[in-house]
Structures are given as structure tokens and as C-alpha cells.
PATOR-789229 format. One record per atom (N, C-alpha, C): y, z, x negated. Coordinates in pm, whole numbers, plus 50000, padded with zeros to 5 digits. Layout:
# residues N
YZX
...
# end
This chain:
# residues 419
574235377846431
574985365646398
575305358346527
576525354246544
576955347546664
577145332846635
576645324546727
576745310046712
577955305146784
578855298446710
580065292646770
579765279146828
580205276446946
580055263547009
581415257447029
581665245646976
582935238546989
582755228047096
583125231447215
582945222047327
584275217947388
585475223047335
586745219547395
587245206047349
588375201747412
588975188947377
590205191547292
590595181947203
591795183847120
593025185247208
593905193747172
595175195247243
595095205347355
593935210347388
593815220347494
593805234147431
594345243547502
594315257147449
592855261547433
592675268847323
591325273547295
590835282447407
589615279447455
589035287347564
589245281347701
590105270647715
590295264347847
589185254347870
588455255747969
587295246747990
587745232648026
587025222547970
587275208548006
586395204548124
586565191648169
585805186948287
584305186448258
583935181648138
582495180648104
581865194348100
582585203048042
582065216548035
581895222448172
582825219048261
582735224148397
581505218848469
581165206048454
579975200048518
578695206448466
578655208748336
577475214748277
577235228548334
578305235448352
578175249148402
577765249248548
578245239948627
577985240148770
576685233148809
575995224948721
574735218048750
574915203048758
573825196048813
573845181448820
574765176748931
575335165148907
576155159049011
575275152949118
575805150049235
575065144049345
574455130749305
575195122949230
574705109649187
573485111149098
573585121149006
572455123248915
571205127748992
571365136149093
570245140749174
569595128949248
570475120549304
569965108849376
569165099749283
569675098049163
568985089349065
567615095249031
567565108349010
566305114748975
565295113449088
565765115849210
564865114649325
564345100449341
565215090849316
564785076949326
563705073749223
563915078949103
562905076748996
561585083149035
561645095649087
560425102549128
559715095049241
560475090249338
559885082649448
559195070049399
559835063549301
559235051449244
557935054649174
557945065649096
556725069649025
555605073149124
555945080349230
554945084049330
554405071549399
555295062149430
554865049649494
553895041849407
554115043049276
553245036149182
551925043549162
551975056649161
550795064649128
549855066349246
550365067949369
549505070849484
548475060049508
548855047249516
547835036849538
546785036849428
547215038849304
546265038949192
545285050449207
545785062049246
544925073749262
543955071649377
544435066149489
543575063449604
542485053449566
542875043149492
541905033149450
540825039349363
541265048349272
540295054849185
539345063749264
539865071149361
539025079649444
538045071449527
538535060449583
537685051849665
536595045449580
536965040849460
535975034949369
534935045349329
535375057749307
534435068449272
533455070949386
533955070449510
533075072349625
532065060949636
532505049049605
531575037649607
530485039549501
530885043749380
529905046249274
528945057249316
529475067649380
528615078549426
527635073549532
528095064549618
527225058749721
526095050749657
526435042849555
525415035049485
524365044149423
524815055049360
523885064549299
522975070749404
523555074349519
522755080649624
521745070849682
522145058249696
521215048349750
520035046249655
520305046649525
519215045549428
518295057649437
518875069449460
518065081549476
517215080749603
517775075149710
517025073449833
515875063449813
516125053149735
515055043649706
513905050449634
514235059049536
513175066349465
512425075649560
513145081449656
512485090149754
511525081949842
511905069749873
511105061349961
509855056049892
510015050349771
508885043549706
508565048849568
509255059549524
508935065449396
509695059249281
509475064849163
510155060449041
509135053648951
509245040348932
508255033248850
508315037048703
509365043948662
509485047848521
508785061148490
508305068048594
507555080448571
506105076748544
505715077448417
504415072848373
503735083648289
502455085648311
501665095048231
500435087748179
500255087948049
499125081147985
499015066548026
500175060148034
500235045948065
500055042448211
500015052548299
499785050148441
500945055648522
501455047648613
502525052348701
502035063748789
502875074048803
502445086048875
503275089348997
504405082749018
505295086449128
505455074849225
505135077449353
505235067149456
505995071949579
506625083649569
507475088649676
506765090149809
507555088749915
507055090050052
505925080150078
506095067650033
505105057150053
503745061249997
503735067149879
502475070649815
501675080749894
502345090049961
501655100550036
501345096350179
502275089150241
502135085850383
501515072050407
501625063050310
501045049750325
501945039850394
503165044050427
504145035250492
505535041050467
506555033450499
507925038350486
508335045450615
509245055050607
509595062850726
510385054650826
510315058950952
511115052551056
512555057251051
512785068850989
514115074950985
514275082150851
515505081950797
515745088550669
515505103550676
515615109250794
515395123550810
513955127350778
513025117650790
511615120350760
511405123550613
512395120150530
512265122850387
512425137650354
513145145050439
513445159050408
512885168850510
512505164050627
511975172850732
510595167650773
509585176250767
508225172150802
508095169250951
508625177951034
508525175951178
507095174351224
506825163851300
505485161451353
504605153551257
505095150651139
504305142951043
503135151450991
501945145250977
500785153050933
500965158350792
500525170650771
500615176750639
499615170350543
499915170850414
499065164650313
497715171750306
496665163650298
495315168950280
494555160150183
493635165950109
492885158550007
491425157750046
490855145650045
489445143550076
488665144349945
487895155049929
487185157249803
486025147549784
485555141349894
484475131549882
485005118049836
486095113649898
486665100649863
487665101549748
488015113849710
488905116349595
490295110149614
490825111649734
492175106649760
492765114849874
494095116049877
494755124049979
495705115950063
496195122350171
497145115850261
497925126650335
499205123650364
500015132850442
501335136350374
502205143050449
503565146350403
503525158450311
504135157150194
504275168650104
505655168250036
506665165750121
508045165350073
508625179250056
509945180550048
510905169550068
510915159749951
511215147349984
511235136649886
512645133949835
513635139849902
515035138349859
515615152449851
516225155749737
516745169149714
518215169849756
518505179049848
519875181349893
520525191949803
521825190749780
522545200349700
522645213849769
522895224449692
523025237749752
524115238049860
523785243349976
524745244350085
525065231150152
524305220650121
524585207550181
524195207150327
524885198650400
524525195750538
523115189750536
522185194650620
520815189350620
520705174450643
521745168550701
521715154050725
522665146450634
523115152850526
524095146350438
523535133950370
522215133450351
521615121750287
521615109550378
521975111550503
522035100350597
523425094050603
524365099350523
525725094050519
526095090450376
526895079850361
527335076050228
528505084750185
529045082250067
530115090550013
531435088850088
531525078650172
532705076750256
532595084650386
531435091150407
531215098650529
530665090450644
530285077850614
529765069050718
528245069150717
527625067950834
526165067650842
525615055150775
524535056950698
523805045450646
523145038050763
522975025150745
522185017250838
520815015550774
519785021450835
518425020550781
517515014550886
516675004950845
515774998250938
514464995150867
513344999450925
512044996750863
511324984950928
512074976551001
511484964551061
511314953750955
510124947950946
509854937450848
510644924750882
511094917950778
511734904950797
511664897050667
512024884450672
512064875850554
513524873250521
513934876050397
515344874450361
515664859950326
516904857650287
517354844050259
516674837550141
516044845650055
515314840349940
513844838149970
513474839950098
512074837950135
511174849650101
511754861150067
510954872850031
510714881650154
509504887150163
509194896350271
509804909950241
510564915150337
511254927950321
510574938350409
510284950050349
509614960750422
510604969850494
511744972350430
512804980250495
514124977350425
515224981150490
516544978550432
517444990650455
518284993450354
519255004450360
520624998450330
521625001150418
522934994950405
524035005450415
524985004950321
526245012150336
527295002050376
528075005050480
529064995550529
530374996250453
530435003950343
531625004450261
532675013950317
533855013650254
534905023150289
535405021450432
535385009050484
535935006650617
534925008550730
533645011350693
532585013550793
532385001550884
532794989750837
532624977550915
531764967650838
531034959550909
530194949650846
531044939450771
530574935650651
531314925950570
532314932850480
533444926350455
534494932050373
534384927950227
535424931350152
535474928450009
535874941049935
535684940849804
536054952449724
535294964849767
536024976049783
535374988549822
534914988049968
535404978450046
534974976950185
533694968650198
533284962550089
532124953750093
530844961750119
529944956150201
528664962650229
527804963250103
527024973950093
526024975049987
524664974950054
523854964950022
522544963350087
521434965249985
520504974150018
519334976649933
518094972950011
517434962049970
516214957550035
515004962549957
514044968350028
512784972349966
511754961750001
511364953949902
510484942549925
509034946949942
508284938850014
506864941750032
506114940849900
506624933049808
505984932149677
506084945249600
506964954449646
507104967449583
506444978449666
505764974749775
505154984949860
503674982449888
503214969949881
501814967049912
501174958649802
499914961749774
499194955149666
497904948749716
497374939649635
496044934149656
495134940249550
493994945349592
493064952049501
491764944149497
491264941649378
490024934049365
489214938649246
487924935749248
487054939549137
485664934149156
484734939249077
483354934349078
482384946049091
481234943049152
480144952849163
478924947149094
478324955049005
477134950748930
476044961348943
474784956848927
473704966648923
473514971448779
472534980048761
472334986148629
471984975948522
471494964148566
471144953648469
472254943448453
473454946848502
474634938248493
474534925848579
473664926148679
473594915048775
474624917348884
475354906948925
476334908549033
475644912249163
476234921549237
475684926149364
476354918449478
475604909549539
476134901949652
475914909649781
476904909049872
476754915350002
476984930250004
477514935849897
477834950149895
479164952449967
479204962550050
480434965650123
481254975850045
482454971850008
483334980349928
484514984750015
484904997250000
486025002550078
487095008049986
488355004650015
489505010549946
490115020750041
490255033149995
490755043950078
492215046650046
493035048250149
494485049550131
495065056550254
496285062150245
496915068150363
497575057550450
497545059850580
498235051350677
498815060550784
500125061450789
500745070550884
500425085050855
500085087950729
499815101650688
498375106050703
497495097450753
496085100650764
495275090550683
494105094650640
493295086250552
492665074750629
492765062750573
492185050650633
491455042950523
490765032350564
490015024250468
490095009550506
490105001150404
489964986750423
488684982650350
487834974850416
486564971150354
486514956250324
485664952950231
485414939050195
483974937950147
483404926150157
482024923850115
482024915149990
481224919049893
481184911549767
480534897849788
481004888049711
480424874649719
479264873449619
478814861249598
477654859149510
477924863249366
479204864149328
479554868649193
479804883649187
479604890449301
479874904849305
481334908149321
482164898049349
483604900149357
484024904349498
484984913449504
485574917349632
487094917549618
487784916149729
489254916549729
489734922549860
490674931949849
491244938549965
492754936949959
493364931950066
494814929750070
495514941250143
496824941750122
497714951050195
497334965750176
497124969450051
496914983550017
498264989349975
498764999650044
500065005250007
500035011349867
501145009949794
501245015349659
500895030149657
500225034349550
499905048449534
498585050249462
498175062849449
496885066149389
495825064549497
494895055549479
493895052449580
492485054049521
491465052349606
490105052749555
489295041449616
488235037749545
487355026849588
485925032049587
485215029649696
483815033849704
482945022549755
481675023449724
480685014449781
480215020949910
480435014250021
480125020050151
478615019750179
478165027550280
476755026850319
476415013150375
475995004050292
475644990450335
474424985950256
473544978750323
472354973650257
472694961150178
472174960450057
472414948849972
471074942549934
471124929649911
469924922449871
469564926349728
468304929549706
467844932649569
467714919449494
468454917649386
468384904949312
466954901649267
466584889049285
465264884549241
464124888549332
464444894149449
463374899149537
462884888849637
463554877349649
463184867449750
461984859249702
461004857849790
459834849849755
459264843249880
458404833249861
457734826449970
456234828149948
455474829850057
454034831550042
453354826350169
452054826950168
451244821050276
450694807750230
449574803650295
448924791250254
449844779250260
450754778950354
451684767750369
453114771750332
453264783450273
454604788250237
455424791650360
454734796150468
455414798350595
456014812350610
455844820950512
456424834450517
457434836050403
458484843550430
459394847150320
459514862350318
459774867350199
459914881750180
461144884650094
461834895550124
462954900050040
463094915150056
463814921149964
464034935549968
465534938549979
465824949250051
467194954050061
467244968250005
468414971949953
468564985049891
469754992449949
469605005549959
470695014350003
471125022649883
472355020149836
472865027449720
473825038549761
473935040949890
474875051049936
474175064549950
474975074749979
474405088149995
474125091450142
474025081150227
473705083150368
472625073250410
471705077650497
470665068850547
471275057950635
470655046250637
471135034950716
470065030950816
470475029750941
469565025751048
469865011351090
468795003651110
468944989551149
468214987251281
468894980551376
468274977051504
468264961951528
469254954851473
469384940551500
469404932651368
468824920751373
468834911751258
469154897651303
470054891151230
470384877051256
470264869451125
469524858451126
469374850251006
469794835951038
470774831150963
471194817150975
470664809850852
469904798950874
469234792550761
469064777550787
468824770450679
468584756050687
467384752650600
466224749450660
465064745450581
465284731650519
464474728250423
464604715150360
464114704050452
463204707450544
462664696850631
462724701150778
463774697050848
463864699050991
463984713551033
464074715851166
464224729351218
462954737551201
463154750951203
462004759851191
462314772651267
461234778451326
461364790651405
460344800751355
460704813551359
459764823651311
459354832851425
458114837951413
457534845851521
457604860951498
457834865151377
457654879451350
458564884251238
458984897151252
459694903951144
458924916751113
458584918350988
457944930750945
458884938550856
458914951450881
459734960650801
458754970150732
458544967550603
457494975050534
456154971750599
455434981950643
454144979650709
454274979350860
455504979250915
455714979851059
456174966251113
455594962251226
456074950151293
457284953951376
458464949851333
459704953651400
460064943951512
459584931351500
459854921351604
458634912251612
458234909251735
457084900551754
457394891051870
457094878551851
457374868451951
456494869452074
455494877352067
454484877952174
455104877552314
454714867352392
455154865952531
456544860052546
457224856552438
458574851252453
458794838852368
460034836852330
460374825252250
460534829652104
460194821152010
460384824651869
461874824951834
462174831251724
463564832251678
463904820151591
465094814751612
465544803451531
466744807251447
467294797651378
468464800151295
469634804851383
470204816251347
471324821751422
470924830651537
469614831851566
469154840551675
469224855151631
469734863651720
469744878051693
468514884251757
467694890851677
466504897351728
466734912451729
466244919051833
466324933551844
464974939351808
464954948951718
463694954951677
463134963651789
461834964251793
461174972451896
461424987251873
461714990951752
462115004751719
463045004151599
463975013551595
464955013651485
464245015751351
464745008551251
464225009851116
465305016051027
464875024150931
465855031250849
465545029650701
466625030050624
466505030350478
467135043450433
466345051650367
466815064950329
468005064050234
468715075250224
469875075850137
469485072949992
470375065949924
470155062949784
470875072849695
471095069249570
471735078549477
473235080149499
473875070849569
475325071649590
476085066849468
477295061949491
478165057249383
479475064949390
479875071849285
481105079849289
482335071049308
483395076549366
484625068649387
485245064349255
485855052749258
486625047849144
488105049649177
488835056549092
490265058549114
491035046049072
492025042349151
492805030449120
494255033049155
495165028249072
496595029149098
497055015749153
497385015649283
497865003349346
499365002749329
499824995349229
501254994649201
501654980949151
500914970749192
501254956949156
500654947949262
501054935249259
500564926049361
499054924249353
498494924949231
497044924449216
496604935049117
495684943449160
495164954149077
493694951849053
493284950848929
491894948748895
491204962348882
490254965048968
489534977748965
488484977348855
488294988748790
487224989848693
485904986148759
485074978448690
483814973948747
483014985748803
482514983948926
481664994048987
480224990548951
479584999048873
478214996548828
477275005948900
476295000248967
475305008149040
474135011048948
473945023648917
472845027648832
471595029748917
470475023948875
469235025548949
469115015449060
467925014549118
467635004349218
468015008649358
468285021549377
468585026249512
467295027649592
467425031749716
466265032749805
466065019349874
464865013849864
464615000249908
463704999450029
463834988250101
462924984850210
462564970150196
461314966750231
460834952950220
460754946550358
461334934650371
461304927350498
460564914150480
459884910150585
459224897150588
459574889850718
459984877350706
460154868550821
458944859250817
458074859850921
456754853750913
456554842651016
455634833850979
455164823151067
456274813451108
456884807451009
457864796951040
457114784451086
457494779351204
456844767551262
457894757951319
457464746051347
458364735851398
458644737551547
457754744051621
457914745051766
458774756951806
459794754351890
460654765151935
460524768252082
459614761252150
459494763152295
458674775352330
457754779052243
456894790552270
456384796152138
455814807952146
455304814452026
454164806351964
454144806051831
453064799551754
452874784951790
453954778151832
453844763951865
454314755451747
453784743351740
454164734251633
453394737251506
453724729951403
453024731351275
453794740751183
453084746051084
453694755250990
454724748050903
455774755350865
456844749750782
456894757050649
456904749550542
457064755350408
458554758350388
458894771150366
460294775450358
460834775450215
460084770050121
460594769149983
461864760749981
462874765549913
464134758349901
465084760050019
464654767250123
465524769350239
466744777750201
467884774050258
469134781350231
469424790950345
469414803850317
469794814050415
471264817250389
472124811050469
473564812250446
474134825550493
473444832250587
473954844850639
472814852950699
472484864050636
471534873550693
472334886150722
472404889750851
473224901250893
472354911450962
472524924050923
471814935150987
472844944351051
472514949151171
473434957851244
472724970551289
473524981051301
472974993951343
472944994751496
472475005751554
472405006751700
473745005151771
474865007651699
476205005751758
476744991851733
475884983051679
476234969051651
477204967551535
477324977751450
478124976751329
477314970051219
477954961451141
477264954851031
476964965050922
475684965850884
475294974950777
474684967450659
474574954550670
474074946250561
474364931750589
474864924550489
475174910250508
475114903450373
474314893050363
474144886250235
473584872450258
473424864650153
472854851250161
471954849050039
471044839350050
470164836349938
469524822649960
468954817349858
468164805049866
466724808549828
465784804649908
464384807649883
463914799549762
463284805849662
462844798149545
461694788749579
# end
């Protein structure tokens, strides 16, 4: 079947082409081509800026996502929780500090490798990478934003405009790679606050009878620069201790080798009440040696000096030939005295992930290994041994009794009031 097309004009011989038919056969006119090109140019002029804006905005969004990923690499993800406890602390949790360079997140280099202390039940060291690079990625791609510009990273502490302490800061300078700007050129600043990196840890120490342990030395173990370190504190009369500036992460708390006053052990004796006695206990798994003793005290009636210190059945200090000891005097024992190792107290695990972390109460089971001390012959005379009259020490306040080892380290410190 053939389709007839009637495209001629009236009055023209059939088959003679008209002008319109001629144009159709030969193609578009020059004017029509110019019009089409103008329309296309207009469309391109309209579309290109929109497309560029969309691409630039996408790069900014990608930069924001990457900065959030870098933050998780630095300090962990607080939403990763197991059995109600946060488990992810990133680089900070393992190393105890934030890196000096973003490259430290993916390359170990000279950073110490992770190691676990089975005694203190806590580890320290690098076990990255903490930031995952895509397949075939440039090893330093995490140091540049989606615009291809280097991030500005600084771990120098400062206080921001809101009065908050900042531990480190990460900045993308935007599309123009210049400070300031608006829109996609605007800087993106991510501050990591100290409130998100360091915690205060506190708790109580009690004996087996639920009595508060005063003068117990408690240590919180944590990584610092990738190696294990400790911060110590001494319990007060309520058995309370507090340690500041513990980096976020899984940490442990132990009772250190320190002598503590045995509750209820202080007494006064002698015909004039001139002697006092008390007991100290070692609850650690290491023996403690004592060479020096300092006692600061205030009797109820005037000054008083003592002539002798007995350690168990041994005279550790004797005034013979010298001056008696007074309040605040440090006496050196004639021979070192030791308290054998006690039962030890296992580490308490603690998650440092808030400004204040309450540690589970540390309860010391048993009395520990004890030693009995006597400060004898308190008298009014301080010019020579056994001078002056005897002083009754009942009611005297001993504000600070400190014992030190041969290296002059404090191994016991407590206070009491003589009944």
C-alpha cells in the first residue's frame, strides 16, 4: 500500500515542488540553526551553575561525613555499647591522649604497640588503624577534605569562646581553601572538648566490717602516650578518694602497697597516759619497708615530745644521747622495719567516660598483715631526753602520721585522735 502525500500548492502542476517543500528537503535554515543554538546555550548557562553547585554541596556533605568519621577514630563512638557499658574509645582509649598528627590514626610508626598488663588488668598502646581507608585510596587521603584541601588539625589545648576547654581541633577550610567564607566556602570546625576526653574518678574503700579505710593509697591505671601510667590518691576519713584527669577508656583501680591505720587500734597507756599505741596493716601483695616516721600532733595541754618508737618488740628509734622528737619531727629508724605482704586486693575495672565516674566500692576482706607501733614517753621537755614531766596524750589530735621507705617514698599516711 502506498501512502499519498499532498504537499503541493493549488494552481501548480502536479509534482512541481513548492518553496516549503524545498526547505524541508534541504534541511534547517540558517536562522533556525541560530535559534536552536541560542536556546541550547541558554539551557547550558542555566544548567552548569546548578550542576556545579550540586557537586560542591555534595563535596561539603562528604567532608562533614569524613570529619565525623575522624572524630570517631580519635575518641571513639559513644553509641557502641555492650551490656549498658560504652566499649569504643578510639585512639584516645588505647593511647591515653589524642595524636599529634592525623597520620598517627592509620600508621603506627614509632608509637608503642598495644600491650596488656595482666596484673593491673588494663592495656596501653597502638592497635589501629583507627580510620579505614577505601580500597586503593591514597594513604594520606584522610588528611584532605573532599575538596582536596588539607585539614587543619591541632592538638594544642585552648579555651574557646564559650569558655570550654578544647583538647584538639579539626578544621576544613571549605571549597576555597581560605579561612572564613560563606556557603560552601565557609570553614567547618570540629572541636573535641576536654569534657569528652578526660574524666574524674572517685570511690570509697571499706574494710571487711564496712568501716571506711582512711589513708589507703588508691591508684587508677591508664595509658599515657601509649604506655601504662598511674594516678594515685589517698582516702580521707570517710574512705573516699578522687583522681582527676583520667583519659576516657577502660581503666582499672587498685589499692597500692600502702600502710593503713587499723580502725579502732589507737589507745593510750602508761601510768600517766604517756604512751600511745596503734596498728598499721598491709593489704597489698608486696612487703612494705619503713625507715622514716613523721608525726604531727597537738596534745590537749601544751607541747609534748617523745623519746622512743617501738615497732612490735623492736626499739626502732631511741632518744638516747640526743634530742627527743616533737610534732613534725622526722625520725630515722635504727634499722628498717617491714610489714609482710597481705592478701592483696584485685583490680576494679572502671569505664572512664564521663566527667565523674563512681567506682564500685573497694572492699578489703580480712585484716591484712599488721604491725604494732608505740610512741613512748611523751614529756614536756624538748631540750634533752627524758626531760620535763610526763604528758597524758588522751584526746591528742594526730593530724598527719607519715611513713616513708628507704627511698623516701610515702608508704603510709593517716590521721587519728587518741581516745
